[in-house]
gemmi code that builds the backbone of each chain (N, CA, C; Angstrom):
import gemmi

chains = {
    "A": [
        ("MET", (121.817, -92.228, -18.655), (122.795, -92.549, -17.463), (123.054, -91.041, -16.552)),
        ("GLN", (123.217, -89.965, -17.560), (123.184, -88.899, -16.680), (122.181, -88.593, -15.609)),
        ("LEU", (120.895, -88.825, -16.388), (119.701, -88.222, -15.258), (119.466, -89.362, -14.023)),
        ("THR", (120.182, -90.444, -14.367), (120.068, -91.678, -13.354), (120.909, -91.094, -12.153)),
        ("VAL", (122.059, -90.835, -12.595), (123.120, -89.834, -11.704), (122.611, -89.106, -10.869)),
        ("LYS", (121.745, -87.772, -11.522), (121.287, -86.532, -10.849), (120.121, -87.261, -9.805)),
        ("GLY", (119.353, -88.345, -10.566), (118.632, -88.824, -9.784), (118.857, -89.409, -8.524)),
        ("SER", (119.753, -90.455, -8.449), (120.336, -90.887, -7.200), (120.898, -90.135, -6.431)),
        ("LEU", (121.680, -88.993, -7.104), (122.139, -87.874, -5.633), (121.281, -87.277, -4.836)),
        ("TRP", (120.111, -86.734, -5.626), (119.211, -85.960, -4.574), (118.484, -86.931, -3.975)),
        ("MET", (118.255, -88.156, -4.350), (117.380, -89.329, -3.678), (118.253, -89.701, -2.272)),
        ("LEU", (119.376, -89.701, -2.564), (120.485, -90.258, -1.358), (120.331, -89.094, -0.694)),
        ("ALA", (120.654, -87.709, -1.207), (120.608, -86.631, -0.076), (119.533, -86.610, 0.826)),
        ("ALA", (118.374, -86.896, -0.024), (117.072, -86.723, 0.655), (116.641, -87.848, 1.575)),
        ("ALA", (117.280, -88.710, 1.154), (116.583, -90.031, 2.159), (117.455, -89.796, 3.360)),
        ("VAL", (118.955, -89.203, 3.474), (119.673, -89.018, 4.529), (119.264, -88.093, 5.443)),
        ("LEU", (118.630, -87.069, 4.777), (118.207, -86.329, 5.592), (116.911, -86.359, 6.184)),
        ("ALA", (116.066, -86.963, 5.619), (114.866, -87.568, 6.104), (115.537, -88.482, 7.296)),
        ("LEU", (116.108, -89.437, 7.078), (116.467, -90.318, 8.421), (116.937, -89.562, 9.631)),
        ("LEU", (118.024, -88.738, 9.204), (118.383, -87.988, 10.630), (117.313, -87.201, 11.145)),
        ("VAL", (116.257, -86.752, 10.368), (115.222, -85.608, 10.961), (114.174, -86.738, 11.817)),
        ("THR", (114.342, -87.812, 11.236), (113.259, -89.011, 12.119), (114.007, -89.556, 12.799)),
        ("ILE", (115.103, -89.776, 13.307), (115.704, -90.081, 14.186), (115.434, -89.204, 15.486)),
        ("LEU", (115.791, -88.049, 15.067), (116.053, -86.936, 16.043), (114.328, -86.760, 16.811)),
        ("ALA", (113.253, -86.819, 15.711), (111.829, -86.692, 15.966), (111.566, -87.815, 17.317)),
        ("VAL", (111.924, -89.085, 17.020), (111.901, -90.059, 18.024), (112.344, -89.763, 19.065)),
        ("LEU", (113.707, -89.561, 19.097), (114.528, -89.421, 20.239), (114.165, -88.088, 21.080)),
        ("LEU", (113.860, -86.973, 20.775), (113.572, -85.873, 21.372), (112.211, -85.466, 20.843)),
        ("TRP", (111.880, -84.193, 22.253), (110.704, -83.851, 21.744), (111.088, -82.115, 21.629)),
        ("ALA", (110.065, -81.708, 21.223), (110.686, -80.026, 21.070), (109.465, -79.109, 21.927)),
        ("PRO", (109.975, -78.654, 22.867), (109.459, -77.278, 23.580), (109.563, -76.430, 22.756)),
        ("ALA", (108.459, -75.451, 22.792), (108.593, -74.021, 22.140), (110.072, -73.396, 22.752)),
        ("ALA", (110.948, -72.416, 22.009), (111.693, -71.920, 22.142), (111.563, -71.059, 23.101)),
        ("ARG", (112.508, -71.040, 24.351), (112.640, -70.190, 25.389), (113.905, -69.792, 25.686)),
        ("ALA", (113.934, -68.730, 26.526), (115.373, -68.417, 26.706), (116.205, -69.369, 27.081)),
        ("ASP", (117.479, -68.912, 26.826), (118.569, -70.000, 27.059), (118.240, -71.192, 26.251)),
        ("THR", (117.597, -71.621, 25.207), (117.235, -72.879, 24.705), (118.017, -72.435, 23.388)),
        ("GLU", (118.491, -74.026, 22.822), (119.006, -73.753, 21.102), (118.525, -74.836, 20.632)),
        ("PRO", (118.285, -74.892, 19.083), (117.586, -76.209, 18.540), (118.552, -76.944, 18.162)),
        ("VAL", (118.561, -78.230, 18.563), (119.625, -79.185, 17.790), (119.346, -79.377, 16.657)),
        ("LEU", (118.241, -79.102, 15.632), (118.425, -79.021, 14.345), (118.384, -77.454, 13.924)),
        ("LYS", (118.804, -77.193, 12.771), (118.814, -75.552, 12.545), (119.214, -75.891, 10.650)),
        ("LEU", (117.998, -75.165, 10.037), (118.327, -75.337, 8.766), (118.679, -73.834, 8.012)),
        ("TYR", (119.686, -73.793, 7.232), (119.911, -72.065, 6.718), (119.782, -72.003, 5.245)),
        ("ALA", (119.376, -71.124, 4.873), (119.810, -70.948, 3.251), (120.658, -70.045, 2.959)),
        ("GLY", (121.269, -70.172, 1.647), (122.314, -68.756, 1.486), (122.976, -69.208, 0.130)),
        ("ALA", (123.888, -68.439, 0.101), (124.838, -67.990, -1.263), (126.156, -68.303, -0.868)),
        ("ASN", (127.178, -68.809, -1.915), (128.571, -69.029, -2.152), (129.154, -68.288, -3.391)),
        ("GLY", (129.874, -67.906, -3.250), (131.014, -67.590, -4.038), (132.236, -68.633, -3.774)),
        ("VAL", (132.585, -69.112, -4.849), (133.239, -70.272, -4.806), (134.407, -70.087, -5.826)),
        ("TRP", (135.723, -70.367, -5.289), (137.074, -70.351, -5.924), (137.692, -71.877, -6.222)),
        ("TYR", (138.006, -72.100, -7.469), (138.574, -73.377, -7.567), (140.018, -73.118, -7.954)),
        ("ASP", (140.546, -72.128, -8.186), (142.045, -71.477, -8.990), (142.392, -70.485, -7.932)),
        ("GLY", (142.157, -70.823, -6.962), (142.879, -69.886, -5.966), (141.991, -68.198, -5.618)),
        ("PRO", (141.769, -67.776, -4.738), (141.217, -66.781, -4.121), (141.812, -65.470, -4.794)),
        ("ASN", (141.476, -65.413, -6.297), (141.654, -64.491, -6.898), (140.770, -63.860, -8.268)),
        ("GLY", (140.668, -62.562, -8.070), (139.313, -62.247, -9.048), (138.303, -62.677, -8.679)),
        ("PHE", (137.424, -62.861, -9.666), (135.797, -62.962, -9.303), (135.890, -64.688, -9.071)),
        ("PRO", (134.764, -64.934, -8.417), (134.397, -66.448, -7.991), (134.677, -67.158, -9.374)),
        ("SER", (134.933, -68.636, -9.371), (134.842, -69.368, -10.369), (133.331, -69.751, -10.437)),
        ("ASP", (132.824, -69.757, -9.358), (131.067, -70.162, -9.781), (130.356, -69.566, -8.182)),
        ("TYR", (129.046, -69.354, -8.444), (128.054, -68.992, -7.592), (127.067, -70.072, -7.501)),
        ("GLU", (126.899, -70.285, -6.133), (126.014, -71.325, -5.431), (124.759, -71.000, -4.926)),
        ("ALA", (123.691, -71.481, -4.957), (122.402, -71.411, -3.832), (122.516, -72.536, -3.426)),
        ("VAL", (122.308, -72.531, -1.712), (122.569, -73.708, -0.663), (121.567, -73.609, 0.288)),
        ("LEU", (121.465, -74.791, 0.711), (120.599, -75.168, 1.719), (121.831, -75.912, 2.840)),
        ("ALA", (121.747, -75.527, 3.948), (122.781, -76.368, 4.947), (121.997, -76.440, 6.263)),
        ("PRO", (121.853, -78.100, 6.238), (121.314, -78.070, 7.991), (122.463, -78.483, 8.703)),
        ("ARG", (122.130, -78.496, 9.903), (123.192, -78.765, 11.078), (122.560, -79.272, 12.462)),
        ("ILE", (122.884, -80.371, 12.691), (122.557, -80.868, 13.816), (123.627, -80.705, 15.270)),
        ("SER", (123.287, -79.978, 16.204), (124.468, -79.306, 16.980), (124.240, -80.510, 18.091)),
        ("LEU", (125.048, -81.187, 18.448), (125.114, -82.570, 19.337), (125.560, -81.915, 20.965)),
        ("THR", (126.749, -81.358, 20.862), (127.411, -81.025, 22.122), (127.945, -79.302, 22.046)),
        ("PRO", (128.494, -79.213, 22.864), (128.814, -77.358, 22.611), (130.337, -77.200, 21.659)),
        ("HIS", (130.743, -78.304, 21.564), (131.689, -78.713, 20.539), (131.626, -79.126, 19.138)),
        ("LEU", (130.714, -80.360, 19.069), (130.415, -81.343, 18.076), (129.086, -80.861, 17.385)),
        ("SER", (129.313, -80.826, 16.105), (127.919, -80.661, 15.406), (127.970, -81.827, 13.852)),
        ("LEU", (126.950, -82.089, 13.547), (126.899, -82.720, 12.376), (126.234, -81.728, 11.280)),
        ("VAL", (126.786, -81.626, 10.122), (126.426, -80.635, 9.289), (126.149, -81.227, 7.797)),
        ("GLY", (125.547, -80.626, 7.227), (125.026, -81.072, 5.515), (125.116, -80.103, 4.806)),
        ("SER", (125.089, -79.825, 3.671), (124.789, -79.244, 2.114), (124.259, -79.788, 1.005)),
        ("ALA", (123.461, -78.967, 0.266), (123.037, -79.396, -1.079), (123.222, -77.778, -1.796)),
        ("ALA", (123.880, -77.974, -2.799), (124.073, -76.753, -3.709), (123.845, -76.770, -4.817)),
        ("TYR", (123.426, -76.026, -5.696), (123.880, -75.968, -7.291), (124.511, -74.611, -7.463)),
        ("GLY", (125.495, -74.769, -8.632), (126.320, -74.033, -8.918), (126.100, -73.444, -10.403)),
        ("PHE", (125.929, -72.227, -10.365), (125.109, -71.594, -11.742), (125.632, -71.559, -12.996)),
        ("ILE", (127.259, -71.536, -12.557), (127.793, -70.889, -13.776), (128.209, -72.573, -14.572)),
        ("HIS", (128.765, -73.328, -13.679), (129.020, -74.675, -14.218), (127.908, -75.741, -13.994)),
        ("GLN", (126.777, -75.575, -13.817), (125.782, -75.894, -13.916), (125.749, -77.287, -13.030)),
        ("TYR", (126.193, -77.242, -12.286), (126.516, -78.807, -11.027), (125.557, -78.682, -9.979)),
        ("THR", (125.415, -79.838, -9.256), (124.934, -79.993, -8.324), (125.682, -80.773, -6.999)),
        ("ARG", (125.513, -80.536, -6.071), (126.471, -81.018, -5.127), (125.967, -81.208, -3.706)),
        ("GLY", (126.546, -82.209, -3.009), (126.124, -82.484, -1.435), (127.085, -82.831, -0.900)),
        ("GLY", (126.635, -83.040, 0.178), (128.031, -83.528, 1.564), (127.386, -83.464, 3.111)),
        ("GLY", (127.925, -83.987, 3.466), (127.706, -84.028, 5.050), (129.004, -84.664, 5.955)),
        ("GLY", (129.089, -84.220, 7.221), (129.934, -84.578, 8.037), (129.881, -84.034, 9.537)),
        ("ALA", (131.254, -84.744, 10.025), (131.220, -83.546, 11.583), (131.751, -82.583, 11.420)),
        ("ARG", (131.943, -81.790, 12.534), (132.832, -80.408, 12.575), (132.731, -80.281, 14.084)),
        ("VAL", (133.897, -79.785, 14.364), (134.150, -79.393, 15.668), (134.659, -77.907, 15.865)),
        ("THR", (134.115, -77.332, 16.930), (134.364, -75.786, 16.974), (135.335, -75.637, 17.823)),
        ("ILE", (136.554, -74.620, 17.480), (137.561, -74.617, 18.318), (137.735, -73.089, 18.920)),
        ("THR", (136.548, -72.397, 19.071), (136.527, -71.296, 19.469), (135.579, -71.167, 20.753)),
        ("ASP", (135.325, -70.288, 21.300), (134.399, -69.957, 22.752), (133.032, -70.842, 22.195)),
        ("VAL", (132.512, -71.926, 22.588), (131.294, -72.156, 22.693), (130.455, -71.703, 23.011)),
        ("ASN", (130.386, -70.640, 23.519), (129.458, -70.058, 24.305), (129.024, -68.483, 23.354)),
        ("ASP", (129.761, -68.307, 22.271), (129.698, -67.089, 21.543), (128.884, -67.714, 20.541)),
        ("PRO", (127.784, -66.919, 20.493), (126.955, -67.171, 19.102), (127.115, -66.340, 18.135)),
        ("ASN", (127.795, -65.457, 18.396), (128.255, -64.348, 16.974), (129.472, -64.723, 16.432)),
        ("PHE", (130.271, -65.556, 16.737), (131.561, -65.871, 16.028), (132.078, -67.135, 16.338)),
        ("SER", (132.380, -67.994, 15.408), (133.153, -69.352, 15.583), (134.165, -69.847, 14.380)),
        ("ILE", (134.811, -70.636, 14.625), (135.544, -71.743, 13.812), (135.360, -72.708, 13.924)),
        ("GLY", (135.373, -73.420, 13.011), (135.171, -75.078, 13.013), (135.791, -75.809, 12.300)),
        ("LEU", (136.533, -76.972, 12.634), (137.299, -77.699, 11.759), (136.109, -79.028, 11.620)),
        ("GLY", (136.223, -79.457, 9.877), (135.377, -80.603, 9.480), (135.834, -81.540, 8.826)),
        ("GLY", (135.204, -82.643, 8.870), (135.419, -83.755, 8.055), (134.024, -84.300, 7.401)),
        ("GLU", (134.133, -83.969, 6.452), (132.945, -84.094, 5.098), (133.234, -84.952, 3.976)),
        ("TYR", (132.166, -85.905, 3.645), (132.014, -86.434, 2.240), (131.409, -85.580, 1.660)),
        ("GLN", (131.854, -85.401, 0.121), (131.435, -84.734, -0.550), (130.918, -85.207, -2.156)),
        ("VAL", (129.705, -85.333, -2.251), (129.060, -85.808, -3.577), (128.673, -84.753, -4.636)),
        ("SER", (128.916, -85.317, -6.009), (128.351, -84.080, -7.151), (128.595, -84.865, -8.361)),
        ("ASN", (127.684, -83.971, -9.371), (127.467, -84.877, -10.690), (128.355, -84.203, -11.249)),
        ("ASP", (129.786, -83.316, -11.052), (130.723, -82.914, -11.810), (131.722, -83.298, -11.108)),
        ("HIS", (132.272, -84.222, -11.480), (133.214, -84.741, -10.638), (134.633, -84.213, -10.802)),
        ("SER", (134.942, -83.200, -12.060), (136.092, -82.630, -12.695), (136.009, -81.525, -11.409)),
        ("LEU", (134.888, -80.945, -10.868), (135.104, -79.740, -10.313), (134.937, -80.189, -8.774)),
        ("ARG", (134.214, -81.156, -8.330), (133.777, -81.516, -7.183), (133.995, -82.992, -7.006)),
        ("PRO", (135.108, -83.609, -6.860), (135.227, -85.018, -6.652), (134.490, -85.714, -5.787)),
        ("GLU", (133.881, -86.498, -5.575), (133.430, -87.165, -4.878), (134.440, -88.386, -3.950)),
        ("GLU", (134.478, -87.262, -2.693), (135.606, -87.980, -1.793), (135.335, -86.799, -0.392)),
        ("TRP", (136.371, -87.920, 0.462), (136.603, -87.162, 1.371), (137.280, -85.650, 1.708)),
        ("THR", (136.931, -84.821, 2.653), (137.405, -83.329, 2.499), (137.876, -83.067, 4.030)),
        ("SER", (138.717, -82.390, 4.072), (138.972, -81.547, 5.129), (138.513, -79.951, 5.009)),
        ("THR", (137.758, -79.293, 6.384), (137.565, -77.978, 5.946), (137.706, -76.978, 7.381)),
        ("VAL", (138.396, -75.928, 7.052), (138.215, -74.920, 8.176), (137.414, -73.938, 7.919)),
        ("ASN", (136.327, -73.649, 8.963), (135.256, -72.708, 8.729), (135.448, -71.690, 9.364)),
        ("ILE", (135.012, -70.582, 9.068), (135.063, -69.224, 9.951), (133.880, -68.458, 9.589)),
        ("ALA", (132.954, -67.947, 10.643), (131.757, -67.217, 10.189), (131.341, -66.194, 11.604)),
        ("TRP", (131.188, -65.250, 10.977), (130.221, -64.619, 12.494), (129.158, -63.542, 11.797)),
        ("LYS", (128.433, -63.400, 12.852), (127.452, -62.558, 12.602), (127.817, -60.755, 13.049)),
        ("PRO", (128.050, -60.021, 11.705), (128.615, -59.046, 11.895), (127.577, -57.946, 12.556)),
        ("TRP", (125.975, -58.060, 12.320), (125.418, -57.123, 12.659), (124.374, -57.693, 13.843)),
        ("ALA", (123.717, -56.919, 14.475), (122.808, -57.560, 14.953), (121.902, -58.155, 14.662)),
        ("GLY", (121.557, -59.576, 14.560), (120.680, -59.870, 13.560), (120.885, -61.443, 13.166)),
        ("LYS", (120.315, -62.019, 12.506), (120.359, -63.297, 12.000), (121.263, -63.707, 10.801)),
        ("LEU", (121.947, -62.657, 10.096), (122.763, -62.969, 8.697), (124.059, -63.465, 9.119)),
        ("ILE", (124.373, -64.422, 8.720), (125.932, -64.783, 8.864), (126.756, -65.092, 7.749)),
        ("ILE", (127.693, -64.302, 8.054), (129.125, -64.168, 6.825), (130.128, -65.008, 7.082)),
        ("GLY", (130.537, -65.752, 5.969), (131.718, -66.640, 6.651), (132.546, -67.039, 5.363)),
        ("ALA", (133.704, -68.012, 5.698), (134.419, -68.464, 4.634), (134.833, -70.046, 4.982)),
        ("GLN", (135.118, -70.481, 3.970), (135.724, -71.753, 4.265), (137.007, -71.984, 3.165)),
        ("GLY", (138.044, -72.756, 3.947), (138.679, -73.415, 2.984), (138.775, -74.940, 3.128)),
        ("ALA", (139.047, -75.261, 2.077), (138.374, -76.913, 2.069), (139.717, -77.889, 1.145)),
        ("TYR", (139.958, -78.977, 1.091), (141.048, -79.742, 0.645), (140.377, -81.311, 0.430)),
        ("GLY", (140.391, -81.892, -0.789), (140.056, -83.057, -0.859), (141.183, -84.035, -0.869)),
        ("PHE", (141.063, -85.167, 0.006), (142.417, -86.186, 0.218), (142.143, -87.000, -1.068)),
        ("ASP", (141.500, -87.438, -1.807), (141.757, -88.266, -2.683), (141.769, -87.224, -4.343)),
        ("SER", (141.544, -86.043, -3.965), (141.820, -85.607, -5.676), (143.307, -84.334, -5.208)),
        ("ASP", (143.569, -84.360, -4.010), (144.479, -83.554, -3.929), (144.027, -81.896, -4.126)),
        ("LYS", (142.823, -81.764, -4.526), (142.354, -80.511, -4.598), (141.905, -79.625, -3.741)),
        ("ALA", (142.005, -78.021, -3.735), (141.606, -77.432, -2.666), (140.832, -76.208, -3.516)),
        ("TRP", (139.984, -75.812, -2.383), (139.178, -74.841, -2.999), (138.599, -73.939, -1.920)),
        ("ALA", (138.201, -72.484, -2.374), (137.920, -71.370, -1.144), (136.536, -71.012, -1.362)),
        ("THR", (135.620, -70.899, -0.196), (134.461, -69.946, -0.250), (134.172, -69.263, 0.357)),
        ("VAL", (133.310, -68.062, -0.181), (132.690, -67.152, 0.947), (131.487, -67.182, 0.582)),
        ("ALA", (130.888, -67.392, 2.203), (129.288, -67.550, 1.958), (128.436, -66.537, 2.969)),
        ("ALA", (127.342, -66.449, 2.631), (126.261, -65.602, 3.310), (125.097, -66.852, 3.732)),
        ("ARG", (124.550, -67.013, 4.985), (123.602, -67.637, 5.630), (122.590, -66.726, 6.265)),
        ("TYR", (121.242, -67.332, 5.892), (120.359, -67.031, 6.754), (119.276, -68.290, 7.274)),
        ("PRO", (119.207, -68.611, 8.693), (118.663, -69.497, 9.458), (116.829, -69.493, 9.082)),
        ("LEU", (116.450, -70.531, 8.673), (115.205, -70.682, 7.874), (114.329, -71.054, 9.293)),
        ("PHE", (114.390, -72.340, 9.668), (114.163, -72.665, 11.071), (114.768, -73.507, 11.753)),
        ("GLY", (114.407, -73.532, 13.044), (115.130, -74.472, 13.931), (114.054, -75.655, 14.793)),
        ("ALA", (114.635, -76.855, 15.148), (113.578, -77.361, 15.596), (114.257, -78.280, 16.917)),
        ("PHE", (113.361, -79.074, 17.555), (113.944, -79.848, 18.967), (114.814, -79.182, 19.722)),
        ("TYR", (114.257, -77.943, 20.010), (114.814, -77.150, 21.382), (115.292, -77.826, 22.590)),
        ("GLN", (116.408, -77.697, 23.161), (117.012, -77.900, 24.347), (117.621, -76.922, 24.919)),
        ("GLU", (117.591, -77.205, 26.786), (118.109, -76.088, 27.316), (119.681, -76.303, 27.058)),
        ("VAL", (120.069, -74.806, 27.352), (121.551, -74.893, 27.166), (122.127, -75.092, 28.503)),
        ("ASN", (122.949, -76.299, 28.891), (123.979, -76.107, 29.891), (124.877, -75.898, 29.797)),
        ("ARG", (125.492, -74.538, 30.136), (126.740, -73.902, 30.294), (127.346, -74.325, 31.522)),
    ],
    "B": [
        ("MET", (156.245, -78.688, 12.088), (154.809, -78.028, 11.541), (154.060, -77.206, 12.524)),
        ("THR", (153.808, -76.167, 12.478), (153.280, -75.248, 13.421), (151.929, -75.802, 13.246)),
        ("ILE", (150.909, -75.259, 14.322), (149.470, -75.448, 14.231), (149.012, -74.753, 13.097)),
        ("PHE", (149.196, -73.496, 12.613), (148.694, -72.749, 11.690), (149.287, -73.527, 10.217)),
        ("GLU", (150.257, -74.238, 10.217), (150.575, -74.680, 8.918), (149.615, -76.069, 8.717)),
        ("ALA", (149.322, -76.791, 9.928), (148.736, -78.095, 10.003), (147.069, -77.567, 9.607)),
        ("LEU", (146.445, -76.390, 9.681), (145.322, -76.240, 9.594), (145.140, -75.342, 8.180)),
        ("ASN", (146.339, -74.912, 7.979), (146.514, -74.289, 6.356), (146.151, -75.475, 5.336)),
        ("HIS", (147.110, -76.695, 5.932), (147.005, -77.856, 4.954), (145.517, -78.306, 4.847)),
        ("LEU", (144.816, -78.444, 6.090), (143.594, -79.031, 6.263), (142.664, -78.050, 5.331)),
        ("ALA", (142.916, -76.531, 5.071), (141.975, -75.904, 4.515), (142.394, -75.747, 3.325)),
        ("GLY", (143.543, -76.579, 2.726), (143.594, -76.341, 1.558), (144.517, -75.418, 1.077)),
        ("GLY", (145.488, -74.916, 1.746), (146.148, -73.536, 1.827), (145.307, -72.498, 1.775)),
        ("GLY", (144.042, -72.192, 2.112), (143.255, -71.320, 1.991), (143.436, -70.297, 3.530)),
        ("LEU", (143.770, -70.793, 4.526), (143.733, -70.435, 5.861), (144.402, -68.842, 5.669)),
        ("GLY", (145.658, -68.810, 5.186), (146.275, -67.510, 4.796), (145.195, -66.411, 4.217)),
        ("GLY", (144.248, -66.989, 3.397), (143.350, -66.432, 2.626), (142.299, -65.752, 3.385)),
        ("LEU", (141.845, -66.544, 4.456), (140.880, -66.354, 5.383), (141.082, -65.384, 6.509)),
        ("LEU", (142.316, -65.224, 6.750), (143.220, -64.358, 7.756), (143.128, -62.932, 6.470)),
        ("THR", (143.392, -62.949, 5.859), (143.434, -61.909, 4.574), (142.115, -61.117, 4.477)),
        ("LEU", (140.961, -62.091, 4.431), (139.867, -61.841, 3.916), (139.422, -60.913, 5.454)),
        ("LEU", (139.658, -61.437, 6.752), (139.142, -60.786, 7.824), (140.074, -59.262, 8.029)),
        ("GLU", (141.091, -59.286, 7.481), (141.872, -58.119, 7.643), (141.058, -57.024, 6.528)),
        ("ASN", (140.999, -57.495, 5.543), (140.039, -56.587, 4.341), (139.056, -56.347, 4.492)),
        ("VAL", (138.288, -57.260, 5.329), (136.843, -56.737, 5.989), (136.889, -55.427, 6.505)),
        ("GLY", (138.316, -55.432, 7.568), (138.103, -53.909, 8.582), (138.661, -53.238, 7.676)),
        ("LYS", (139.526, -53.515, 6.543), (139.951, -52.371, 5.795), (138.726, -51.392, 4.927)),
        ("ALA", (137.715, -52.579, 4.155), (136.695, -52.076, 3.318), (135.655, -51.529, 4.225)),
        ("ALA", (135.450, -52.213, 5.109), (133.927, -51.826, 6.125), (134.350, -51.097, 7.598)),
        ("PRO", (134.752, -49.847, 7.822), (135.299, -49.253, 8.883), (134.383, -49.660, 10.085)),
        ("ASP", (133.033, -49.764, 9.810), (132.059, -49.897, 10.893), (132.446, -51.573, 11.251)),
        ("LEU", (132.764, -52.304, 10.268), (132.855, -53.647, 10.697), (134.052, -54.002, 11.364)),
        ("LYS", (135.140, -53.136, 11.676), (136.644, -53.640, 11.774), (136.760, -53.842, 12.972)),
        ("PRO", (135.651, -53.155, 14.119), (135.745, -53.899, 15.476), (135.870, -55.215, 15.651)),
        ("GLU", (134.591, -55.715, 14.698), (134.464, -57.175, 14.804), (135.590, -57.915, 14.141)),
        ("ALA", (136.057, -57.384, 13.072), (137.127, -58.050, 12.267), (138.061, -58.511, 13.123)),
        ("ASP", (138.491, -57.341, 13.993), (140.028, -56.980, 14.775), (139.258, -58.021, 15.878)),
        ("ASP", (138.103, -58.263, 16.245), (138.070, -59.131, 17.331), (137.915, -60.725, 16.948)),
        ("SER", (137.610, -60.368, 15.570), (137.730, -61.978, 15.243), (139.003, -62.837, 15.065)),
        ("LEU", (139.873, -61.585, 14.319), (141.178, -62.225, 14.463), (141.878, -62.520, 15.601)),
        ("ALA", (141.747, -61.743, 16.615), (142.430, -61.996, 17.988), (141.833, -63.346, 18.522)),
        ("LYS", (140.197, -63.835, 18.234), (139.796, -64.937, 18.686), (140.408, -66.120, 17.932)),
        ("LEU", (140.791, -66.213, 16.406), (141.565, -67.054, 16.070), (142.530, -67.241, 16.202)),
        ("ASN", (143.548, -66.240, 16.345), (145.126, -66.376, 17.212), (145.092, -66.963, 18.506)),
        ("THR", (143.631, -66.701, 19.302), (143.931, -67.409, 20.605), (143.281, -69.069, 20.585)),
        ("ALA", (142.604, -69.347, 19.486), (142.116, -70.721, 19.296), (143.458, -71.510, 18.619)),
        ("LEU", (144.389, -71.069, 18.032), (145.249, -71.406, 17.436), (146.328, -71.595, 17.936)),
        ("THR", (146.382, -72.053, 19.475), (147.392, -72.124, 20.080), (147.494, -73.770, 20.823)),
        ("PRO", (148.718, -74.118, 21.045), (148.502, -75.215, 21.759), (147.495, -75.764, 23.028)),
        ("GLU", (147.679, -74.268, 23.842), (146.502, -74.612, 24.994), (145.249, -74.614, 24.298)),
        ("GLY", (144.607, -73.696, 23.489), (143.326, -73.600, 22.937), (142.899, -74.905, 22.324)),
        ("LEU", (143.444, -75.637, 21.319), (143.282, -76.727, 20.756), (143.269, -77.913, 21.703)),
        ("SER", (144.343, -77.991, 22.544), (144.287, -78.861, 23.806), (142.981, -79.088, 24.609)),
        ("ALA", (142.623, -77.803, 24.958), (141.336, -77.940, 25.891), (139.995, -78.329, 24.722)),
        ("VAL", (139.970, -78.245, 23.543), (139.163, -79.000, 22.634), (139.298, -80.382, 22.689)),
        ("ALA", (140.277, -80.828, 22.565), (140.599, -82.200, 22.392), (140.084, -82.723, 23.669)),
        ("ALA", (140.525, -82.244, 24.841), (140.000, -82.552, 26.478), (138.635, -82.966, 26.295)),
        ("ALA", (138.000, -81.846, 25.864), (136.353, -81.859, 25.958), (135.636, -82.971, 25.176)),
        ("LEU", (136.144, -83.072, 23.968), (136.188, -84.152, 23.300), (135.079, -85.257, 23.765)),
        ("PRO", (135.912, -86.061, 24.262), (135.580, -87.427, 24.560), (134.445, -87.467, 25.855)),
        ("LYS", (134.392, -86.784, 26.589), (133.182, -86.318, 27.608), (132.111, -85.864, 26.991)),
        ("GLU", (132.090, -84.936, 25.984), (131.227, -84.782, 25.127), (130.286, -85.999, 24.329)),
        ("LEU", (131.255, -86.741, 23.955), (130.804, -88.070, 23.175), (130.154, -88.750, 23.964)),
        ("GLY", (130.358, -89.079, 25.109), (130.068, -89.631, 25.900), (128.609, -89.244, 26.343)),
        ("GLU", (128.519, -87.927, 26.506), (127.339, -87.797, 26.520), (126.288, -87.804, 25.762)),
        ("VAL", (126.687, -87.453, 24.431), (125.762, -88.049, 23.122), (125.630, -89.596, 23.280)),
        ("LEU", (125.962, -90.545, 23.724), (126.290, -91.826, 23.403), (125.212, -92.164, 24.737)),
        ("HIS", (124.927, -91.372, 25.683), (123.899, -91.540, 26.642), (122.766, -90.609, 26.366)),
        ("GLY", (122.723, -90.066, 25.103), (121.286, -89.433, 24.497), (121.252, -87.768, 25.307)),
        ("LYS", (122.315, -87.291, 25.726), (122.245, -86.110, 26.510), (122.686, -85.183, 25.286)),
        ("LEU", (121.866, -84.151, 24.760), (122.106, -83.153, 23.384), (122.272, -81.683, 24.448)),
        ("ASN", (123.404, -81.142, 24.192), (123.510, -79.797, 24.920), (123.908, -79.055, 23.422)),
        ("PRO", (122.876, -78.706, 22.899), (123.420, -77.984, 21.457), (123.967, -76.422, 21.670)),
        ("ARG", (124.451, -75.730, 20.711), (125.019, -74.178, 20.623), (124.802, -73.808, 19.237)),
        ("GLU", (124.981, -72.444, 19.093), (125.063, -71.562, 18.274), (126.219, -71.445, 17.819)),
        ("HIS", (126.404, -71.970, 16.550), (127.732, -71.766, 15.835), (127.764, -71.344, 14.607)),
        ("PRO", (127.922, -69.975, 14.245), (127.843, -69.484, 12.872), (128.711, -70.430, 12.080)),
        ("SER", (129.658, -70.625, 12.143), (130.462, -71.643, 11.028), (129.860, -72.921, 11.114)),
        ("ASP", (128.760, -73.385, 11.706), (128.305, -74.637, 11.561), (127.117, -74.466, 10.157)),
        ("SER", (126.991, -73.444, 9.976), (126.068, -73.006, 8.682), (126.955, -72.910, 7.480)),
        ("ILE", (127.977, -72.722, 7.255), (128.853, -72.671, 6.160), (129.346, -74.195, 5.366)),
    ],
}
model = gemmi.Model(1)
for chain_id, residues in chains.items():
    chain = gemmi.Chain(chain_id)
    for i, (resn, *xyz) in enumerate(residues, 1):
        res = gemmi.Residue()
        res.name, res.seqid = resn, gemmi.SeqId(i, " ")
        for name, pos in zip(("N", "CA", "C"), xyz):
            atom = gemmi.Atom()
            atom.name, atom.element = name, gemmi.Element(name[0])
            atom.pos, atom.b_iso = gemmi.Position(*pos), 0.0
            res.add_atom(atom)
        chain.add_residue(res)
    model.add_chain(chain)
structure = gemmi.Structure()
structure.add_model(model)
structure.setup_entities()
């Protein structure tokens, strides 16, 4: 039963991601990156420290993460994540929409408010439910490394958790000219 | 309920912790303090009725453009979190 649940979770996540990429590939074409262009699809890799019992002391868990994002408009993006928690040995994924509430033309700092559905194979830690998130991140040095944090709340479980994150972009695709 | 309280609820009560994180970054890493202070200032600007109203006003137009197949992507570090 547990193997079936794990397999279904990864198959679902992979299918959703493949579908999104396929739709974009049909709708868009990808010129080579030029000045003042931005990829619609971008994939990040990174690590998280997660606190399930309040942001005190050491994290409750450490995660390895892959996080795609599809930037649709200056304020609106579709976001996703797939992660593995090393201490509690869980896998989780999710996806949803996010609205940027800070200057949309600042590539080094942003705050986004999100609504995302979370799936997991450890329902006691990460229940499957809709969540709201507040995300803040910036690039503190000239370069690509991003550091940030997230506060999240599960509507069904009434649980909250905090995350500190580091991300690095792996690749971008489907470049579009930026119309400011 | 203030805007901060509303967003704090959305963040599961963690928004205050995020603010503290920014402040602690500035204290722990002096070379990052200008960026941390700048980020705090931008956060305070965003969390105003005017700031959030501007976002709310822009969204319907942007959604319309998406429905017409026009994408206008941006780099937002917070999209990666």
